[in-house]
C-alpha positions as CSV (number, residue, x, y, z in Angstrom):
1,X,-1.7,-13.9,-10.0
2,X,-4.9,-12.6,-11.7
3,X,-7.1,-15.3,-10.2
4,X,-5.6,-14.4,-6.7
5,X,-6.6,-10.8,-7.2
6,X,-10.1,-11.7,-8.3
7,X,-10.6,-14.2,-5.4
8,X,-9.4,-11.7,-2.9
9,X,-11.9,-9.1,-4.2
10,X,-14.8,-11.5,-4.2
11,X,-13.9,-12.7,-0.7
12,X,-13.6,-9.1,0.6
13,X,-16.9,-8.0,-0.9
14,X,-18.7,-11.1,0.4
15,X,-17.3,-10.8,3.9
16,X,-18.0,-7.1,4.1
17,X,-21.7,-7.6,3.0
18,X,-22.3,-10.5,5.4
19,X,-20.6,-9.0,8.4
20,X,-22.3,-5.6,7.9
21,X,-25.7,-7.1,7.7
22,X,-25.1,-9.3,10.7
23,X,-23.8,-6.3,12.7
24,X,-26.8,-4.2,11.8
25,X,-29.2,-6.9,12.9
26,X,-27.3,-7.3,16.2
27,X,-27.1,-3.6,16.9
28,X,-30.7,-2.9,16.2
29,X,-31.6,-5.5,18.8
30,X,-29.0,-4.4,21.3
31,X,-27.1,-1.1,20.5
32,X,-23.4,-1.1,21.3
33,X,-23.8,1.9,23.6
34,X,-26.9,3.2,25.3
35,X,-30.4,2.3,24.0
36,X,-32.3,2.8,20.8
37,X,-33.0,6.5,21.7
38,X,-29.3,7.2,22.0
39,X,-28.9,6.6,18.3
40,X,-32.2,8.1,17.0
41,X,-32.0,11.3,15.1
42,X,-34.3,13.4,12.8
43,X,-33.6,13.4,9.1
44,X,-34.1,16.1,6.5
45,X,-37.9,15.3,6.3
46,X,-38.3,15.7,10.1
47,X,-38.7,11.9,10.5
48,X,-36.9,9.7,12.9
49,X,-34.1,7.3,11.8
50,X,-31.3,5.4,13.5
51,X,-27.5,6.0,13.3
52,X,-26.8,2.4,14.1
53,X,-26.0,1.8,10.4
54,X,-22.7,3.5,11.1
55,X,-21.5,1.2,13.9
56,X,-22.7,-1.7,11.8
57,X,-20.5,-0.6,8.9
58,X,-17.5,-0.1,11.2
59,X,-17.9,-3.5,12.8
60,X,-18.7,-5.3,9.6
61,X,-15.9,-3.7,7.5
62,X,-13.4,-4.1,10.4
63,X,-14.3,-7.8,10.8
64,X,-14.1,-8.4,7.0
65,X,-10.7,-6.9,6.8
66,X,-9.5,-8.9,9.8
67,X,-10.8,-12.1,8.2
68,X,-10.1,-11.5,4.5
69,X,-7.7,-14.2,3.2
70,X,-4.3,-13.3,1.8
71,X,-3.8,-9.8,3.1
72,X,-0.2,-9.0,4.3
73,X,-0.2,-8.5,8.1
74,X,0.9,-4.9,7.9
75,X,-1.8,-4.0,5.4
76,X,-4.4,-5.8,7.4
77,X,-3.4,-4.0,10.6
78,X,-3.4,-0.6,8.7
79,X,-6.9,-1.2,7.3
80,X,-8.3,-2.3,10.7
81,X,-6.7,0.7,12.4
82,X,-8.0,3.2,9.9
83,X,-11.5,1.7,9.8
84,X,-12.1,1.1,13.5
85,X,-10.2,4.2,14.6
86,X,-12.1,6.6,12.2
87,X,-15.4,4.9,13.0
88,X,-14.9,5.2,16.8
89,X,-14.0,8.9,16.5
90,X,-17.0,9.4,14.2
91,X,-19.3,7.7,16.7
92,X,-17.9,9.9,19.5
93,X,-18.9,13.0,17.4
94,X,-22.3,11.4,16.6
95,X,-23.1,11.0,20.3
96,X,-21.3,13.9,21.9
97,X,-21.1,16.5,19.1
98,X,-22.5,20.0,19.2
99,X,-23.7,22.1,16.3
100,X,-22.1,25.4,17.4
101,X,-19.1,24.8,15.1
102,X,-19.4,23.1,11.8
103,X,-17.0,22.1,9.0
104,X,-13.3,21.6,9.0
105,X,-12.7,25.3,9.2
106,X,-15.2,25.8,11.9
107,X,-13.7,23.2,14.3
108,X,-10.1,24.4,13.7
109,X,-11.2,28.0,14.3
110,X,-12.8,27.0,17.5
111,X,-9.6,25.1,18.5
112,X,-7.5,28.2,17.8
113,X,-9.8,30.1,20.3
114,X,-9.0,27.4,22.9
115,X,-12.3,25.6,22.5
116,X,-11.9,21.9,22.0
117,X,-15.0,20.6,20.1
118,X,-15.9,17.0,19.5
119,X,-15.3,17.7,15.8
120,X,-11.7,18.9,16.5
121,X,-11.0,15.8,18.5
122,X,-12.3,13.8,15.6
123,X,-10.3,15.7,13.0
124,X,-7.0,15.3,15.0
125,X,-7.7,11.7,15.9
126,X,-8.5,10.7,12.3
127,X,-5.4,12.5,11.2
128,X,-3.3,10.5,13.6
129,X,-5.1,7.2,12.6
130,X,-4.5,8.0,9.0
131,X,-0.8,8.7,9.6
132,X,-0.3,5.5,11.6
133,X,-2.1,3.4,8.9
134,X,0.1,4.9,6.2
135,X,3.2,4.1,8.2
136,X,2.1,0.5,8.5
137,X,1.3,-0.1,4.9
138,X,4.1,-1.8,2.8
139,X,5.9,0.3,0.2
140,X,5.1,-0.1,-3.5
141,X,7.6,-1.8,-5.9
142,X,10.0,0.9,-7.0
143,X,9.3,3.1,-4.0
144,X,10.7,0.8,-1.3
145,X,14.4,1.7,-2.1
146,X,14.0,5.4,-1.7
147,X,15.7,7.3,1.1
148,X,14.4,8.0,4.6
149,X,13.2,11.6,3.7
150,X,11.3,10.4,0.6
151,X,9.7,7.6,2.6
152,X,8.7,10.1,5.4
153,X,7.2,12.4,2.8
154,X,5.3,9.5,1.3
155,X,3.9,8.5,4.7
156,X,2.7,12.1,5.4
157,X,1.0,12.4,2.0
158,X,-0.5,8.9,2.3
159,X,-1.7,9.7,5.8
160,X,-3.3,12.9,4.5
161,X,-5.1,10.9,1.8
162,X,-6.5,8.4,4.2
163,X,-7.6,11.1,6.7
164,X,-8.9,13.4,4.0
165,X,-10.9,10.6,2.4
166,X,-12.5,9.9,5.8
167,X,-13.5,13.5,6.2
168,X,-14.7,13.9,2.6
169,X,-17.0,10.9,2.7
170,X,-18.7,12.4,5.7
171,X,-19.4,15.6,3.9
172,X,-21.7,13.7,1.5
173,X,-23.8,12.0,4.2
174,X,-26.6,14.6,4.0
175,X,-29.2,12.7,2.0
176,X,-30.3,9.0,1.9
177,X,-27.8,6.8,0.2
178,X,-25.6,9.6,-1.0
179,X,-22.4,8.7,1.0
180,X,-22.6,5.1,0.1
181,X,-23.2,5.9,-3.6
182,X,-20.2,8.2,-3.5
183,X,-18.2,5.4,-1.9
184,X,-19.3,3.0,-4.6
185,X,-18.3,5.5,-7.3
186,X,-14.9,5.9,-5.7
187,X,-14.4,2.3,-4.8
188,X,-15.4,0.9,-8.2
189,X,-12.4,2.5,-10.1
190,X,-10.0,1.6,-7.3
191,X,-11.1,-2.0,-7.5
192,X,-10.9,-2.0,-11.3
193,X,-7.4,-0.5,-11.2
194,X,-6.2,-3.2,-8.8
195,X,-7.8,-6.0,-10.9
196,X,-6.1,-4.7,-14.1
197,X,-2.8,-4.3,-12.3
198,X,-3.1,-7.9,-11.0
199,X,-3.8,-9.2,-14.5
200,X,-0.8,-7.3,-16.0
201,X,1.5,-8.6,-13.2
202,X,0.2,-12.1,-13.8
203,X,1.0,-12.0,-17.5
204,X,4.5,-10.6,-16.8
205,X,5.1,-13.3,-14.1
206,X,4.0,-16.0,-16.5
207,X,6.4,-14.8,-19.2
208,X,9.4,-14.5,-16.8
209,X,8.7,-17.6,-14.8
210,X,8.8,-17.2,-11.0
211,X,7.4,-13.7,-10.4
212,X,5.4,-14.5,-7.3
213,X,8.3,-16.4,-5.7
214,X,10.8,-13.8,-6.5
215,X,8.5,-11.0,-5.4
216,X,8.0,-12.7,-2.0
217,X,11.7,-13.2,-1.6
218,X,12.3,-9.6,-2.4
219,X,9.8,-8.5,0.2
220,X,11.3,-10.8,2.8
221,X,14.9,-9.8,2.2
222,X,14.2,-6.1,2.3
223,X,17.0,-3.6,1.6
224,X,19.9,-4.7,-0.6
225,X,17.8,-7.0,-2.8
226,X,17.2,-5.8,-6.3
227,X,14.6,-8.1,-7.8
228,X,14.5,-8.7,-11.5
229,X,11.5,-8.1,-13.7
230,X,9.7,-11.2,-12.5
231,X,10.3,-10.2,-8.9
232,X,8.9,-6.7,-9.4
233,X,5.9,-8.2,-11.2
234,X,5.3,-10.6,-8.3
235,X,5.4,-7.8,-5.7
236,X,3.1,-5.7,-7.9
237,X,0.7,-8.6,-8.1
238,X,0.7,-8.9,-4.3
239,X,0.0,-5.2,-4.0
240,X,-2.8,-5.5,-6.6
241,X,-4.4,-8.3,-4.6
242,X,-4.2,-6.3,-1.4
243,X,-5.7,-3.2,-3.1
244,X,-8.5,-5.2,-4.6
245,X,-9.5,-6.9,-1.4
246,X,-9.4,-3.6,0.6
247,X,-11.5,-1.8,-2.1
248,X,-14.0,-4.6,-2.2
249,X,-14.7,-4.7,1.5
250,X,-16.4,-1.2,1.7
251,X,-18.2,-1.9,-1.6
252,X,-19.7,-5.1,-0.2
253,X,-20.6,-3.6,3.2
254,X,-22.0,-0.4,1.6
255,X,-24.2,-2.4,-0.8
256,X,-25.5,-4.5,2.1
257,X,-26.6,-1.5,4.1
258,X,-27.8,0.7,1.2
259,X,-31.4,-0.5,1.3
260,X,-31.7,0.8,5.0
261,X,-30.2,4.1,3.9
262,X,-32.3,4.6,0.8
263,X,-35.4,3.6,2.8
264,X,-34.6,6.4,5.3
265,X,-34.7,3.9,8.2
266,X,-31.0,4.5,9.0
267,X,-27.9,6.5,8.0
268,X,-24.2,6.1,8.2
269,X,-23.6,9.1,10.4
270,X,-20.1,10.3,11.1
271,X,-19.1,6.8,12.4
272,X,-20.0,5.0,9.1
273,X,-19.1,7.7,6.7
274,X,-15.6,8.3,8.3
275,X,-14.9,4.6,8.3
276,X,-16.0,4.2,4.7
277,X,-13.8,7.0,3.5
278,X,-10.8,5.9,5.6
279,X,-10.9,2.3,4.3
280,X,-11.2,3.6,0.7
281,X,-8.2,5.8,1.4
282,X,-6.2,2.8,2.6
283,X,-7.2,0.9,-0.5
284,X,-6.0,3.7,-2.7
285,X,-2.7,3.9,-0.9
286,X,-2.3,0.1,-1.2
287,X,-3.3,-0.2,-4.8
288,X,-2.1,3.0,-6.5
289,X,1.3,4.3,-7.4
290,X,2.6,7.6,-6.1
291,X,1.5,9.8,-9.1
292,X,-2.1,8.5,-8.9
293,X,-2.1,9.0,-5.2
294,X,-1.0,12.6,-5.5
295,X,-3.7,13.3,-8.0
296,X,-6.3,11.7,-5.7
297,X,-5.0,13.7,-2.7
298,X,-5.3,16.9,-4.8
299,X,-8.9,16.0,-5.7
300,X,-9.8,15.3,-2.0
301,X,-8.2,18.5,-0.8
302,X,-10.0,20.5,-3.6
303,X,-13.4,19.1,-2.8
304,X,-12.9,19.6,1.0
305,X,-11.9,23.2,0.5
306,X,-14.9,23.7,-1.9
307,X,-17.3,22.4,0.7
308,X,-16.5,25.3,3.0
309,X,-17.8,27.7,0.3
310,X,-20.3,25.6,-1.8
311,X,-23.2,23.4,-0.8
312,X,-22.7,19.9,-2.4
313,X,-26.5,19.4,-2.1
314,X,-27.2,22.5,-4.2
315,X,-24.6,21.5,-6.8
316,X,-26.1,18.0,-7.1
317,X,-29.6,19.4,-7.3
318,X,-28.6,21.8,-10.1
319,X,-27.0,19.1,-12.2
320,X,-29.5,16.8,-14.0
321,X,-27.2,13.8,-14.1
322,X,-26.0,14.1,-10.5
323,X,-29.5,14.8,-9.3
324,X,-30.9,11.7,-11.1
325,X,-28.1,9.5,-9.6
326,X,-28.7,11.1,-6.2
327,X,-32.4,10.3,-6.3
328,X,-31.9,6.8,-7.6
329,X,-33.7,4.4,-5.2
330,X,-34.9,7.2,-2.9
331,X,-38.3,8.3,-2.0
332,X,-39.5,11.3,-4.0
333,X,-38.5,14.6,-2.5
């Protein structure tokens, strides 16, 4: 079971990296919509750069998830939906967005006045995509047998985590490489947790005998099947492999595009940052148990609320460790 988890992670990272680089090369030659000027923006230095890194991340990560070996069909569908859906809505805001309303609060306030901004469309759309992805994802061992109300609450909370992660990642895309670095710092622990979980499940299955077989049988049989210790371990191992692969894809895609971002030639924009956060949210839902997911949702909500009052850029600049990490690989300010 442990080797399955490792192989899934390596395959996900490799596919993400190769597909993202290929998509970026293709899109810089022929943009998916419009021409080169459609995607050109001015950065914080007043210099031009392209937003095509975002569509490249969406296409690359989406293709990698679609092709990654061993993913359960429902998890694959959920990840593709969250990644491509959030990325498409982010691209819509990149190309059609106005600056009259900013931030989560600003867009919802405008919506309350009857003004439908591109940001509000994106927020509501990403919320729906996150909820749909959460509904598609298989339940964790120990959570599958709960009642309908508990399952519905879990879906709502998991959908909020996926959508909230998509929004939060975008809040960091204000300086070269920052959103990708945040994605790597978030994805690394998620990947590690899944690898450890897979190793633990593998040891339990080896002790009890037929964990993987029993786990698959329990998943296929559904309600009414109460798997033994080996069956639970097998199902946990399958969940760990899924979480590891899903966490590895954005890590690989992000690392492949990081040189363009740090070199200030391109940026993720809303399309790439929203897709990055959404896919990490799906990986968290797939790989973490309910208590950990609730803690993570609380952290996402807290940081999102803080962003309405506090500038992340100022906080990072005022902290020596965060500032050094933020400047790593960048041109001097």
